[in-house]
N, CA, C and O atoms as a Tripos MOL2 file, in Angstrom:
@<TRIPOS>MOLECULE
protein
  308   307    77     0     0
PROTEIN
NO_CHARGES

@<TRIPOS>ATOM
      1 N         -47.7880  -46.0010  148.0480 N.3       1 MET1
      2 CA        -47.2350  -46.7290  147.1860 C.3       1 MET1
      3 C         -47.4680  -46.8850  145.9660 C.2       1 MET1
      4 O         -48.6320  -47.0230  145.5880 O.2       1 MET1
      5 N         -46.4050  -46.8980  145.0750 N.am      2 THR2
      6 CA        -47.1270  -47.2740  143.7820 C.3       2 THR2
      7 C         -46.1140  -47.9630  142.7010 C.2       2 THR2
      8 O         -46.2100  -47.8080  141.4840 O.2       2 THR2
      9 N         -45.0640  -48.8010  143.4040 N.am      3 GLU3
     10 CA        -43.9810  -49.2520  143.1370 C.3       3 GLU3
     11 C         -44.3970  -50.5730  143.9340 C.2       3 GLU3
     12 O         -44.5950  -50.7600  145.1340 O.2       3 GLU3
     13 N         -44.4560  -51.4070  142.8420 N.am      4 LYS4
     14 CA        -44.5810  -53.0360  143.3450 C.3       4 LYS4
     15 C         -43.4390  -53.5990  144.2890 C.2       4 LYS4
     16 O         -42.2440  -53.5550  143.9970 O.2       4 LYS4
     17 N         -43.8970  -54.0720  145.3220 N.am      5 ILE5
     18 CA        -41.8820  -55.2700  146.0930 C.3       5 ILE5
     19 C         -42.3610  -56.6360  145.6570 C.2       5 ILE5
     20 O         -43.1760  -57.2980  145.0160 O.2       5 ILE5
     21 N         -41.3660  -56.6060  146.3920 N.am      6 TYR6
     22 CA        -41.2910  -58.7450  146.4100 C.3       6 TYR6
     23 C         -40.1970  -58.7580  147.3890 C.2       6 TYR6
     24 O         -39.0880  -58.2260  147.4260 O.2       6 TYR6
     25 N         -41.1020  -59.8210  148.4580 N.am      7 ILE7
     26 CA        -40.3550  -59.9510  149.3000 C.3       7 ILE7
     27 C         -40.1720  -61.1770  149.4470 C.2       7 ILE7
     28 O         -41.1600  -61.8690  149.6920 O.2       7 ILE7
     29 N         -38.6730  -61.8860  149.3250 N.am      8 THR8
     30 CA        -38.3460  -63.1820  149.6210 C.3       8 THR8
     31 C         -38.1320  -63.6400  151.0520 C.2       8 THR8
     32 O         -37.2120  -63.0890  151.6550 O.2       8 THR8
     33 N         -38.5760  -64.2210  151.4510 N.am      9 CYS9
     34 CA        -38.4150  -64.3320  153.3430 C.3       9 CYS9
     35 C         -38.2390  -66.4590  153.0500 C.2       9 CYS9
     36 O         -39.0080  -67.0850  152.3190 O.2       9 CYS9
     37 N         -37.4350  -66.9000  153.5930 N.am     10 ALA10
     38 CA        -36.8000  -68.2130  154.1770 C.3      10 ALA10
     39 C         -36.5070  -68.5820  155.1950 C.2      10 ALA10
     40 O         -35.5260  -68.0800  155.7440 O.2      10 ALA10
     41 N         -37.2280  -69.5680  155.8030 N.am     11 ALA11
     42 CA        -37.0500  -69.7300  157.4600 C.3      11 ALA11
     43 C         -36.5960  -71.2590  157.0800 C.2      11 ALA11
     44 O         -36.6210  -71.7770  155.9640 O.2      11 ALA11
     45 N         -36.1690  -71.8440  158.3340 N.am     12 TYR12
     46 CA        -35.2010  -73.4010  158.1780 C.3      12 TYR12
     47 C         -35.0730  -73.9450  159.5000 C.2      12 TYR12
     48 O         -34.6760  -73.3160  160.4800 O.2      12 TYR12
     49 N         -35.4760  -75.3070  159.4720 N.am     13 ARG13
     50 CA        -35.7870  -76.3210  160.6080 C.3      13 ARG13
     51 C         -34.0620  -76.2140  160.9650 C.2      13 ARG13
     52 O         -33.6860  -75.8510  162.0790 O.2      13 ARG13
     53 N         -33.1980  -76.5400  159.9810 N.am     14 ASN14
     54 CA        -32.4180  -77.0760  159.9170 C.3      14 ASN14
     55 C         -31.5610  -76.6340  158.7810 C.2      14 ASN14
     56 O         -31.9860  -75.8370  157.9450 O.2      14 ASN14
     57 N         -30.2890  -77.1660  158.7350 N.am     15 GLU15
     58 CA        -28.9930  -76.2640  157.7050 C.3      15 GLU15
     59 C         -29.6320  -76.3740  156.1480 C.2      15 GLU15
     60 O         -29.4180  -75.4260  155.3920 O.2      15 GLU15
     61 N         -30.6380  -77.8530  155.5250 N.am     16 ASP16
     62 CA        -31.2240  -78.0720  154.7840 C.3      16 ASP16
     63 C         -32.5500  -78.6240  154.6010 C.2      16 ASP16
     64 O         -32.9350  -79.6160  153.9830 O.2      16 ASP16
     65 N         -33.1910  -77.7000  155.3190 N.am     17 GLU17
     66 CA        -34.9620  -78.2790  154.9980 C.3      17 GLU17
     67 C         -35.8780  -76.6930  155.5630 C.2      17 GLU17
     68 O         -35.9820  -76.1740  156.6740 O.2      17 GLU17
     69 N         -36.4300  -76.3030  154.1650 N.am     18 GLN18
     70 CA        -36.7680  -75.2420  154.3390 C.3      18 GLN18
     71 C         -37.6750  -75.0080  155.1880 C.2      18 GLN18
     72 O         -37.5820  -75.8670  156.0650 O.2      18 GLN18
     73 N         -38.9930  -73.8900  155.5250 N.am     19 LEU19
     74 CA        -40.2380  -74.6000  155.9080 C.3      19 LEU19
     75 C         -41.2430  -73.6940  155.1380 C.2      19 LEU19
     76 O         -40.7770  -72.7850  154.4510 O.2      19 LEU19
     77 N         -42.6260  -73.8830  155.2080 N.am     20 THR20
     78 CA        -43.0540  -73.4350  154.2240 C.3      20 THR20
     79 C         -44.2500  -72.8890  155.1270 C.2      20 THR20
     80 O         -44.3480  -73.1620  156.3230 O.2      20 THR20
     81 N         -45.2310  -72.0160  154.3590 N.am     21 MET21
     82 CA        -46.4080  -71.7080  155.0760 C.3      21 MET21
     83 C         -47.8690  -72.5000  154.8800 C.2      21 MET21
     84 O         -49.0030  -72.1710  155.2260 O.2      21 MET21
     85 N         -47.3800  -73.6470  154.2020 N.am     22 MET22
     86 CA        -47.9140  -75.0030  154.4170 C.3      22 MET22
     87 C         -48.3560  -76.0060  154.9950 C.2      22 MET22
     88 O         -49.3860  -76.6760  155.0620 O.2      22 MET22
     89 N         -46.8950  -75.9430  155.5830 N.am     23 GLU23
     90 CA        -46.5660  -77.0030  156.8860 C.3      23 GLU23
     91 C         -45.4790  -76.4400  158.4150 C.2      23 GLU23
     92 O         -44.9990  -75.4590  158.9810 O.2      23 GLU23
     93 N         -45.5710  -77.5240  158.4410 N.am     24 GLY24
     94 CA        -44.5120  -76.9360  160.0950 C.3      24 GLY24
     95 C         -45.7430  -76.7390  161.2930 C.2      24 GLY24
     96 O         -46.9590  -76.7080  161.1030 O.2      24 GLY24
     97 N         -44.8660  -76.5980  162.8050 N.am     25 ASP25
     98 CA        -46.0130  -77.0090  163.8620 C.3      25 ASP25
     99 C         -46.0780  -75.2890  164.1140 C.2      25 ASP25
    100 O         -45.1560  -74.6210  163.6460 O.2      25 ASP25
    101 N         -47.1320  -74.6390  164.8260 N.am     26 PRO26
    102 CA        -47.8350  -73.6250  164.7920 C.3      26 PRO26
    103 C         -46.2480  -72.3700  165.6080 C.2      26 PRO26
    104 O         -45.8700  -71.2510  165.2620 O.2      26 PRO26
    105 N         -45.8840  -73.0780  166.4500 N.am     27 ILE27
    106 CA        -44.5240  -71.7380  166.5200 C.3      27 ILE27
    107 C         -43.6710  -71.3130  165.0800 C.2      27 ILE27
    108 O         -43.5480  -70.1630  164.6570 O.2      27 ILE27
    109 N         -43.1120  -72.5730  164.4410 N.am     28 GLU28
    110 CA        -42.3590  -72.1810  163.4820 C.3      28 GLU28
    111 C         -43.0960  -71.3060  162.4890 C.2      28 GLU28
    112 O         -42.5690  -70.3170  161.9800 O.2      28 GLU28
    113 N         -44.6920  -71.8160  162.1540 N.am     29 LEU29
    114 CA        -45.5780  -70.4710  161.5310 C.3      29 LEU29
    115 C         -45.5160  -69.2440  162.2620 C.2      29 LEU29
    116 O         -45.0280  -68.3020  161.6390 O.2      29 LEU29
    117 N         -45.7920  -69.0860  163.1180 N.am     30 VAL30
    118 CA        -45.4930  -67.5770  163.8750 C.3      30 VAL30
    119 C         -43.9920  -67.1930  163.7970 C.2      30 VAL30
    120 O         -43.9930  -66.0320  163.3890 O.2      30 VAL30
    121 N         -42.8850  -67.5450  163.9620 N.am     31 PHE31
    122 CA        -41.6200  -66.7590  163.1820 C.3      31 PHE31
    123 C         -41.5170  -67.1120  161.9020 C.2      31 PHE31
    124 O         -40.3050  -67.3200  161.8440 O.2      31 PHE31
    125 N         -41.9910  -67.3580  160.6770 N.am     32 LEU32
    126 CA        -42.0000  -66.9700  159.7960 C.3      32 LEU32
    127 C         -43.2450  -66.2330  159.0750 C.2      32 LEU32
    128 O         -42.9910  -65.4720  158.1420 O.2      32 LEU32
    129 N         -44.4470  -66.4170  159.4400 N.am     33 THR33
    130 CA        -45.1060  -65.3220  159.5760 C.3      33 THR33
    131 C         -44.3340  -63.7270  160.5660 C.2      33 THR33
    132 O         -44.9160  -62.7640  160.0670 O.2      33 THR33
    133 N         -43.7490  -63.4190  161.2130 N.am     34 THR34
    134 CA        -43.0440  -62.3790  162.2820 C.3      34 THR34
    135 C         -41.7950  -62.1200  160.9780 C.2      34 THR34
    136 O         -41.4420  -60.9560  161.1660 O.2      34 THR34
    137 N         -41.2130  -62.5220  160.1050 N.am     35 VAL35
    138 CA        -40.2090  -62.7510  158.7930 C.3      35 VAL35
    139 C         -40.5970  -61.9370  158.1980 C.2      35 VAL35
    140 O         -40.0430  -60.8640  157.9590 O.2      35 VAL35
    141 N         -42.0930  -62.4770  157.6970 N.am     36 ILE36
    142 CA        -42.4690  -61.7100  156.7450 C.3      36 ILE36
    143 C         -43.2450  -60.3070  156.7270 C.2      36 ILE36
    144 O         -43.2820  -59.4970  155.8000 O.2      36 ILE36
    145 N         -43.8770  -60.2230  158.0300 N.am     37 VAL37
    146 CA        -44.4460  -58.4970  158.4560 C.3      37 VAL37
    147 C         -43.1880  -57.3310  158.6510 C.2      37 VAL37
    148 O         -43.2420  -56.1020  158.6300 O.2      37 VAL37
    149 N         -41.8660  -58.4160  158.8790 N.am     38 ASN38
    150 CA        -40.5740  -57.0800  159.2800 C.3      38 ASN38
    151 C         -40.4760  -57.1290  158.2570 C.2      38 ASN38
    152 O         -40.9580  -56.0520  157.9040 O.2      38 ASN38
    153 N         -39.9650  -57.9830  156.7990 N.am     39 ALA39
    154 CA        -39.8280  -57.1360  155.2860 C.3      39 ALA39
    155 C         -40.8710  -56.3320  155.0030 C.2      39 ALA39
    156 O         -40.5360  -55.4080  154.2620 O.2      39 ALA39
    157 N         -42.6110  -56.3300  155.4740 N.am     40 VAL40
    158 CA        -43.3310  -55.6150  154.9410 C.3      40 VAL40
    159 C         -43.0530  -54.3510  155.4510 C.2      40 VAL40
    160 O         -42.9740  -53.3410  154.7520 O.2      40 VAL40
    161 N         -42.8760  -54.3930  156.8660 N.am     41 ARG41
    162 CA        -42.4720  -53.0010  157.6420 C.3      41 ARG41
    163 C         -41.5970  -52.1080  157.1130 C.2      41 ARG41
    164 O         -41.7110  -50.8830  157.0750 O.2      41 ARG41
    165 N         -40.2250  -53.1710  156.4810 N.am     42 ARG42
    166 CA        -38.9430  -52.1130  155.9850 C.3      42 ARG42
    167 C         -39.4940  -51.6820  154.6270 C.2      42 ARG42
    168 O         -39.4950  -50.4780  154.3710 O.2      42 ARG42
    169 N         -39.9420  -52.5160  153.7780 N.am     43 GLU43
    170 CA        -40.9100  -51.6860  152.4050 C.3      43 GLU43
    171 C         -42.0460  -50.3900  153.0510 C.2      43 GLU43
    172 O         -42.1640  -49.5120  152.1960 O.2      43 GLU43
    173 N         -42.4430  -50.2460  153.6620 N.am     44 PHE44
    174 CA        -42.8070  -49.3540  154.1470 C.3      44 PHE44
    175 C         -42.2390  -47.9540  154.8090 C.2      44 PHE44
    176 O         -42.6060  -46.8120  154.5290 O.2      44 PHE44
    177 N         -41.2860  -48.3440  155.7230 N.am     45 MET45
    178 CA        -40.3250  -47.5440  155.9190 C.3      45 MET45
    179 C         -39.0290  -47.6120  155.2380 C.2      45 MET45
    180 O         -37.8990  -47.7210  155.7150 O.2      45 MET45
    181 N         -39.3780  -47.5370  154.1770 N.am     46 LYS46
    182 CA        -38.4090  -47.4740  153.1080 C.3      46 LYS46
    183 C         -39.1900  -46.0960  152.1550 C.2      46 LYS46
    184 O         -38.7670  -44.9400  152.1510 O.2      46 LYS46
    185 N         -40.0910  -46.4720  151.5920 N.am     47 ALA47
    186 CA        -41.2700  -45.4990  151.0810 C.3      47 ALA47
    187 C         -41.8020  -44.0210  151.9100 C.2      47 ALA47
    188 O         -42.5280  -43.0740  151.6080 O.2      47 ALA47
    189 N         -40.9840  -44.4330  153.1310 N.am     48 GLY48
    190 CA        -40.9760  -42.8790  153.7800 C.3      48 GLY48
    191 C         -42.2680  -42.7000  154.7930 C.2      48 GLY48
    192 O         -42.8020  -41.6190  155.0440 O.2      48 GLY48
    193 N         -42.6420  -43.9270  155.2990 N.am     49 TYR49
    194 CA        -43.3080  -44.0520  156.6840 C.3      49 TYR49
    195 C         -42.2410  -44.2830  157.4930 C.2      49 TYR49
    196 O         -41.0740  -44.6100  157.2730 O.2      49 TYR49
    197 N         -43.1530  -43.9420  158.9100 N.am     50 SER50
    198 CA        -42.7140  -43.8260  160.1670 C.3      50 SER50
    199 C         -42.6490  -45.3380  160.2160 C.2      50 SER50
    200 O         -43.1030  -46.0690  159.3360 O.2      50 SER50
    201 N         -41.7960  -45.9090  161.7770 N.am     51 ASP51
    202 CA        -42.0740  -46.6380  162.6370 C.3      51 ASP51
    203 C         -43.1490  -46.8130  163.0580 C.2      51 ASP51
    204 O         -43.3740  -47.9710  162.7060 O.2      51 ASP51
    205 N         -44.0570  -46.4460  163.6140 N.am     52 PHE52
    206 CA        -45.3740  -46.1060  163.5800 C.3      52 PHE52
    207 C         -46.4190  -46.2720  162.9560 C.2      52 PHE52
    208 O         -47.3140  -46.9540  163.4560 O.2      52 PHE52
    209 N         -46.5810  -45.6150  161.5500 N.am     53 GLU53
    210 CA        -47.0660  -45.5780  160.4140 C.3      53 GLU53
    211 C         -47.0440  -47.0810  160.0120 C.2      53 GLU53
    212 O         -48.0120  -47.8370  159.9290 O.2      53 GLU53
    213 N         -45.8990  -47.3170  159.8110 N.am     54 SER54
    214 CA        -45.4220  -48.6850  159.2410 C.3      54 SER54
    215 C         -46.3010  -50.0390  160.1380 C.2      54 SER54
    216 O         -46.8020  -51.0870  159.7290 O.2      54 SER54
    217 N         -46.2160  -49.5580  161.2140 N.am     55 LYS55
    218 CA        -46.9570  -50.4490  161.9080 C.3      55 LYS55
    219 C         -48.6980  -50.6260  162.1640 C.2      55 LYS55
    220 O         -49.3750  -51.4460  162.7840 O.2      55 LYS55
    221 N         -48.8850  -49.8990  161.6750 N.am     56 ALA56
    222 CA        -50.1940  -49.0720  161.9430 C.3      56 ALA56
    223 C         -50.9220  -49.4710  160.6120 C.2      56 ALA56
    224 O         -52.1460  -49.3440  160.5840 O.2      56 ALA56
    225 N         -50.3100  -49.9110  159.5840 N.am     57 LEU57
    226 CA        -50.4700  -50.2000  158.2120 C.3      57 LEU57
    227 C         -50.8210  -51.6640  158.3390 C.2      57 LEU57
    228 O         -51.8940  -52.1120  157.9360 O.2      57 LEU57
    229 N         -50.0170  -52.2910  158.8290 N.am     58 ILE58
    230 CA        -49.7030  -53.5840  158.3360 C.3      58 ILE58
    231 C         -51.2590  -54.0180  159.4810 C.2      58 ILE58
    232 O         -52.2060  -54.7760  159.2750 O.2      58 ILE58
    233 N         -50.9670  -53.2700  160.4840 N.am     59 ILE59
    234 CA        -51.8620  -54.2230  161.7720 C.3      59 ILE59
    235 C         -53.3970  -53.2150  161.1910 C.2      59 ILE59
    236 O         -54.2950  -53.2760  162.0310 O.2      59 ILE59
    237 N         -53.6080  -52.7210  160.4650 N.am     60 GLY60
    238 CA        -54.8230  -52.0950  160.2890 C.3      60 GLY60
    239 C         -55.5360  -52.8740  158.3120 C.2      60 GLY60
    240 O         -56.6920  -52.6930  157.9290 O.2      60 GLY60
    241 N         -54.5230  -53.6010  157.5360 N.am     61 GLY61
    242 CA        -54.2350  -54.8600  156.7930 C.3      61 GLY61
    243 C         -55.0060  -55.6180  157.3440 C.2      61 GLY61
    244 O         -56.1520  -55.8120  156.9400 O.2      61 GLY61
    245 N         -54.4970  -56.1660  158.3530 N.am     62 ILE62
    246 CA        -54.5210  -57.5770  159.0520 C.3      62 ILE62
    247 C         -56.0230  -57.0920  160.0940 C.2      62 ILE62
    248 O         -56.3030  -58.2330  160.4600 O.2      62 ILE62
    249 N         -56.5620  -56.6460  160.4310 N.am     63 GLU63
    250 CA        -57.7800  -56.2490  160.8920 C.3      63 GLU63
    251 C         -58.8270  -55.8950  160.2840 C.2      63 GLU63
    252 O         -59.9860  -55.9970  160.6870 O.2      63 GLU63
    253 N         -58.2720  -55.2640  158.8250 N.am     64 GLU64
    254 CA        -59.7430  -55.4700  157.6680 C.3      64 GLU64
    255 C         -60.3250  -56.5220  156.7480 C.2      64 GLU64
    256 O         -61.4760  -56.7160  156.3580 O.2      64 GLU64
    257 N         -58.4210  -57.5510  156.3690 N.am     65 PHE65
    258 CA        -58.8310  -58.9450  156.8120 C.3      65 PHE65
    259 C         -59.9420  -59.8080  157.1690 C.2      65 PHE65
    260 O         -60.8270  -60.4900  156.6520 O.2      65 PHE65
    261 N         -59.3500  -59.3600  158.6120 N.am     66 TRP66
    262 CA        -60.0240  -60.6020  159.7030 C.3      66 TRP66
    263 C         -61.5850  -60.3240  159.9540 C.2      66 TRP66
    264 O         -62.4780  -61.1430  160.1660 O.2      66 TRP66
    265 N         -61.6540  -58.7980  159.8580 N.am     67 GLY67
    266 CA        -62.7720  -58.4310  160.2340 C.3      67 GLY67
    267 C         -63.6730  -58.9120  158.8100 C.2      67 GLY67
    268 O         -64.8760  -59.1590  158.9010 O.2      67 GLY67
    269 N         -62.7400  -59.0330  157.1690 N.am     68 LYS68
    270 CA        -64.4360  -59.3920  156.2040 C.3      68 LYS68
    271 C         -64.3590  -60.3200  156.0000 C.2      68 LYS68
    272 O         -65.1350  -60.8480  155.2040 O.2      68 LYS68
    273 N         -63.2000  -61.1220  156.7290 N.am     69 ASN69
    274 CA        -63.3830  -62.5280  156.6120 C.3      69 ASN69
    275 C         -64.5540  -63.4100  157.4790 C.2      69 ASN69
    276 O         -65.4710  -64.2050  157.2690 O.2      69 ASN69
    277 N         -63.8240  -62.6540  158.6880 N.am     70 THR70
    278 CA        -65.2080  -62.9480  160.0280 C.3      70 THR70
    279 C         -66.3470  -62.5850  159.2860 C.2      70 THR70
    280 O         -66.9630  -63.5380  158.8090 O.2      70 THR70
    281 N         -66.7560  -61.5490  159.0780 N.am     71 GLN71
    282 CA        -68.5660  -61.3700  158.7370 C.3      71 GLN71
    283 C         -68.5770  -62.1300  157.4180 C.2      71 GLN71
    284 O         -69.7560  -62.2630  157.0900 O.2      71 GLN71
    285 N         -67.9160  -62.5810  156.6900 N.am     72 GLN72
    286 CA        -68.3450  -63.5060  156.4110 C.3      72 GLN72
    287 C         -68.9160  -65.0570  156.4170 C.2      72 GLN72
    288 O         -69.8660  -65.5400  155.8000 O.2      72 GLN72
    289 N         -68.0850  -65.5940  157.2440 N.am     73 GLU73
    290 CA        -67.9880  -66.5900  157.7840 C.3      73 GLU73
    291 C         -69.0320  -66.6290  158.2690 C.2      73 GLU73
    292 O         -69.7390  -67.6200  158.0800 O.2      73 GLU73
    293 N         -69.6850  -65.0470  159.4350 N.am     74 VAL74
    294 CA        -71.3230  -65.5700  160.2250 C.3      74 VAL74
    295 C         -71.9430  -65.1000  159.2730 C.2      74 VAL74
    296 O         -71.9210  -64.1440  160.0490 O.2      74 VAL74
    297 N         -72.4730  -64.7840  158.3950 N.am     75 GLU75
    298 CA        -73.4000  -64.6770  157.1820 C.3      75 GLU75
    299 C         -73.4030  -66.0010  156.1600 C.2      75 GLU75
    300 O         -74.3250  -66.3240  155.4100 O.2      75 GLU75
    301 N         -72.1150  -66.6810  156.3370 N.am     76 GLY76
    302 CA        -72.8560  -68.0520  155.6920 C.3      76 GLY76
    303 C         -72.4330  -68.2750  153.9630 C.2      76 GLY76
    304 O         -72.8980  -68.8920  153.0040 O.2      76 GLY76
    305 N         -71.1290  -67.2630  154.2760 N.am     77 LYS77
    306 CA        -70.7960  -66.4180  152.3570 C.3      77 LYS77
    307 C         -69.2950  -67.6300  152.2430 C.2      77 LYS77
    308 O         -68.5870  -67.6430  151.2360 O.2      77 LYS77
@<TRIPOS>BOND
     1     1     2 1
     2     2     3 1
     3     3     4 2
     4     3     5 am
     5     5     6 1
     6     6     7 1
     7     7     8 2
     8     7     9 am
     9     9    10 1
    10    10    11 1
    11    11    12 2
    12    11    13 am
    13    13    14 1
    14    14    15 1
    15    15    16 2
    16    15    17 am
    17    17    18 1
    18    18    19 1
    19    19    20 2
    20    19    21 am
    21    21    22 1
    22    22    23 1
    23    23    24 2
    24    23    25 am
    25    25    26 1
    26    26    27 1
    27    27    28 2
    28    27    29 am
    29    29    30 1
    30    30    31 1
    31    31    32 2
    32    31    33 am
    33    33    34 1
    34    34    35 1
    35    35    36 2
    36    35    37 am
    37    37    38 1
    38    38    39 1
    39    39    40 2
    40    39    41 am
    41    41    42 1
    42    42    43 1
    43    43    44 2
    44    43    45 am
    45    45    46 1
    46    46    47 1
    47    47    48 2
    48    47    49 am
    49    49    50 1
    50    50    51 1
    51    51    52 2
    52    51    53 am
    53    53    54 1
    54    54    55 1
    55    55    56 2
    56    55    57 am
    57    57    58 1
    58    58    59 1
    59    59    60 2
    60    59    61 am
    61    61    62 1
    62    62    63 1
    63    63    64 2
    64    63    65 am
    65    65    66 1
    66    66    67 1
    67    67    68 2
    68    67    69 am
    69    69    70 1
    70    70    71 1
    71    71    72 2
    72    71    73 am
    73    73    74 1
    74    74    75 1
    75    75    76 2
    76    75    77 am
    77    77    78 1
    78    78    79 1
    79    79    80 2
    80    79    81 am
    81    81    82 1
    82    82    83 1
    83    83    84 2
    84    83    85 am
    85    85    86 1
    86    86    87 1
    87    87    88 2
    88    87    89 am
    89    89    90 1
    90    90    91 1
    91    91    92 2
    92    91    93 am
    93    93    94 1
    94    94    95 1
    95    95    96 2
    96    95    97 am
    97    97    98 1
    98    98    99 1
    99    99   100 2
   100    99   101 am
   101   101   102 1
   102   102   103 1
   103   103   104 2
   104   103   105 am
   105   105   106 1
   106   106   107 1
   107   107   108 2
   108   107   109 am
   109   109   110 1
   110   110   111 1
   111   111   112 2
   112   111   113 am
   113   113   114 1
   114   114   115 1
   115   115   116 2
   116   115   117 am
   117   117   118 1
   118   118   119 1
   119   119   120 2
   120   119   121 am
   121   121   122 1
   122   122   123 1
   123   123   124 2
   124   123   125 am
   125   125   126 1
   126   126   127 1
   127   127   128 2
   128   127   129 am
   129   129   130 1
   130   130   131 1
   131   131   132 2
   132   131   133 am
   133   133   134 1
   134   134   135 1
   135   135   136 2
   136   135   137 am
   137   137   138 1
   138   138   139 1
   139   139   140 2
   140   139   141 am
   141   141   142 1
   142   142   143 1
   143   143   144 2
   144   143   145 am
   145   145   146 1
   146   146   147 1
   147   147   148 2
   148   147   149 am
   149   149   150 1
   150   150   151 1
   151   151   152 2
   152   151   153 am
   153   153   154 1
   154   154   155 1
   155   155   156 2
   156   155   157 am
   157   157   158 1
   158   158   159 1
   159   159   160 2
   160   159   161 am
   161   161   162 1
   162   162   163 1
   163   163   164 2
   164   163   165 am
   165   165   166 1
   166   166   167 1
   167   167   168 2
   168   167   169 am
   169   169   170 1
   170   170   171 1
   171   171   172 2
   172   171   173 am
   173   173   174 1
   174   174   175 1
   175   175   176 2
   176   175   177 am
   177   177   178 1
   178   178   179 1
   179   179   180 2
   180   179   181 am
   181   181   182 1
   182   182   183 1
   183   183   184 2
   184   183   185 am
   185   185   186 1
   186   186   187 1
   187   187   188 2
   188   187   189 am
   189   189   190 1
   190   190   191 1
   191   191   192 2
   192   191   193 am
   193   193   194 1
   194   194   195 1
   195   195   196 2
   196   195   197 am
   197   197   198 1
   198   198   199 1
   199   199   200 2
   200   199   201 am
   201   201   202 1
   202   202   203 1
   203   203   204 2
   204   203   205 am
   205   205   206 1
   206   206   207 1
   207   207   208 2
   208   207   209 am
   209   209   210 1
   210   210   211 1
   211   211   212 2
   212   211   213 am
   213   213   214 1
   214   214   215 1
   215   215   216 2
   216   215   217 am
   217   217   218 1
   218   218   219 1
   219   219   220 2
   220   219   221 am
   221   221   222 1
   222   222   223 1
   223   223   224 2
   224   223   225 am
   225   225   226 1
   226   226   227 1
   227   227   228 2
   228   227   229 am
   229   229   230 1
   230   230   231 1
   231   231   232 2
   232   231   233 am
   233   233   234 1
   234   234   235 1
   235   235   236 2
   236   235   237 am
   237   237   238 1
   238   238   239 1
   239   239   240 2
   240   239   241 am
   241   241   242 1
   242   242   243 1
   243   243   244 2
   244   243   245 am
   245   245   246 1
   246   246   247 1
   247   247   248 2
   248   247   249 am
   249   249   250 1
   250   250   251 1
   251   251   252 2
   252   251   253 am
   253   253   254 1
   254   254   255 1
   255   255   256 2
   256   255   257 am
   257   257   258 1
   258   258   259 1
   259   259   260 2
   260   259   261 am
   261   261   262 1
   262   262   263 1
   263   263   264 2
   264   263   265 am
   265   265   266 1
   266   266   267 1
   267   267   268 2
   268   267   269 am
   269   269   270 1
   270   270   271 1
   271   271   272 2
   272   271   273 am
   273   273   274 1
   274   274   275 1
   275   275   276 2
   276   275   277 am
   277   277   278 1
   278   278   279 1
   279   279   280 2
   280   279   281 am
   281   281   282 1
   282   282   283 1
   283   283   284 2
   284   283   285 am
   285   285   286 1
   286   286   287 1
   287   287   288 2
   288   287   289 am
   289   289   290 1
   290   290   291 1
   291   291   292 2
   292   291   293 am
   293   293   294 1
   294   294   295 1
   295   295   296 2
   296   295   297 am
   297   297   298 1
   298   298   299 1
   299   299   300 2
   300   299   301 am
   301   301   302 1
   302   302   303 1
   303   303   304 2
   304   303   305 am
   305   305   306 1
   306   306   307 1
   307   307   308 2
@<TRIPOS>SUBSTRUCTURE
     1 MET1         2 RESIDUE 1 A MET
     2 THR2         6 RESIDUE 1 A THR
     3 GLU3        10 RESIDUE 1 A GLU
     4 LYS4        14 RESIDUE 1 A LYS
     5 ILE5        18 RESIDUE 1 A ILE
     6 TYR6        22 RESIDUE 1 A TYR
     7 ILE7        26 RESIDUE 1 A ILE
     8 THR8        30 RESIDUE 1 A THR
     9 CYS9        34 RESIDUE 1 A CYS
    10 ALA10       38 RESIDUE 1 A ALA
    11 ALA11       42 RESIDUE 1 A ALA
    12 TYR12       46 RESIDUE 1 A TYR
    13 ARG13       50 RESIDUE 1 A ARG
    14 ASN14       54 RESIDUE 1 A ASN
    15 GLU15       58 RESIDUE 1 A GLU
    16 ASP16       62 RESIDUE 1 A ASP
    17 GLU17       66 RESIDUE 1 A GLU
    18 GLN18       70 RESIDUE 1 A GLN
    19 LEU19       74 RESIDUE 1 A LEU
    20 THR20       78 RESIDUE 1 A THR
    21 MET21       82 RESIDUE 1 A MET
    22 MET22       86 RESIDUE 1 A MET
    23 GLU23       90 RESIDUE 1 A GLU
    24 GLY24       94 RESIDUE 1 A GLY
    25 ASP25       98 RESIDUE 1 A ASP
    26 PRO26      102 RESIDUE 1 A PRO
    27 ILE27      106 RESIDUE 1 A ILE
    28 GLU28      110 RESIDUE 1 A GLU
    29 LEU29      114 RESIDUE 1 A LEU
    30 VAL30      118 RESIDUE 1 A VAL
    31 PHE31      122 RESIDUE 1 A PHE
    32 LEU32      126 RESIDUE 1 A LEU
    33 THR33      130 RESIDUE 1 A THR
    34 THR34      134 RESIDUE 1 A THR
    35 VAL35      138 RESIDUE 1 A VAL
    36 ILE36      142 RESIDUE 1 A ILE
    37 VAL37      146 RESIDUE 1 A VAL
    38 ASN38      150 RESIDUE 1 A ASN
    39 ALA39      154 RESIDUE 1 A ALA
    40 VAL40      158 RESIDUE 1 A VAL
    41 ARG41      162 RESIDUE 1 A ARG
    42 ARG42      166 RESIDUE 1 A ARG
    43 GLU43      170 RESIDUE 1 A GLU
    44 PHE44      174 RESIDUE 1 A PHE
    45 MET45      178 RESIDUE 1 A MET
    46 LYS46      182 RESIDUE 1 A LYS
    47 ALA47      186 RESIDUE 1 A ALA
    48 GLY48      190 RESIDUE 1 A GLY
    49 TYR49      194 RESIDUE 1 A TYR
    50 SER50      198 RESIDUE 1 A SER
    51 ASP51      202 RESIDUE 1 A ASP
    52 PHE52      206 RESIDUE 1 A PHE
    53 GLU53      210 RESIDUE 1 A GLU
    54 SER54      214 RESIDUE 1 A SER
    55 LYS55      218 RESIDUE 1 A LYS
    56 ALA56      222 RESIDUE 1 A ALA
    57 LEU57      226 RESIDUE 1 A LEU
    58 ILE58      230 RESIDUE 1 A ILE
    59 ILE59      234 RESIDUE 1 A ILE
    60 GLY60      238 RESIDUE 1 A GLY
    61 GLY61      242 RESIDUE 1 A GLY
    62 ILE62      246 RESIDUE 1 A ILE
    63 GLU63      250 RESIDUE 1 A GLU
    64 GLU64      254 RESIDUE 1 A GLU
    65 PHE65      258 RESIDUE 1 A PHE
    66 TRP66      262 RESIDUE 1 A TRP
    67 GLY67      266 RESIDUE 1 A GLY
    68 LYS68      270 RESIDUE 1 A LYS
    69 ASN69      274 RESIDUE 1 A ASN
    70 THR70      278 RESIDUE 1 A THR
    71 GLN71      282 RESIDUE 1 A GLN
    72 GLN72      286 RESIDUE 1 A GLN
    73 GLU73      290 RESIDUE 1 A GLU
    74 VAL74      294 RESIDUE 1 A VAL
    75 GLU75      298 RESIDUE 1 A GLU
    76 GLY76      302 RESIDUE 1 A GLY
    77 LYS77      306 RESIDUE 1 A LYS
């Protein structure tokens, strides 16, 4: 993918209170995270990847991110 994408996602507790990733209970944050992941998946599919490939790219990215961060925590960096 060589094109930059911009994704806008919003979730609301009620009609006028917007939820951000800095606040909210775990259930609300899981919902917001799901909205973001689905938006990214949709962009992969627009770029020509299959649904399976899109999911694999997202999961691979998450595993790489957490793997690196977990290793850094273990090594005390």
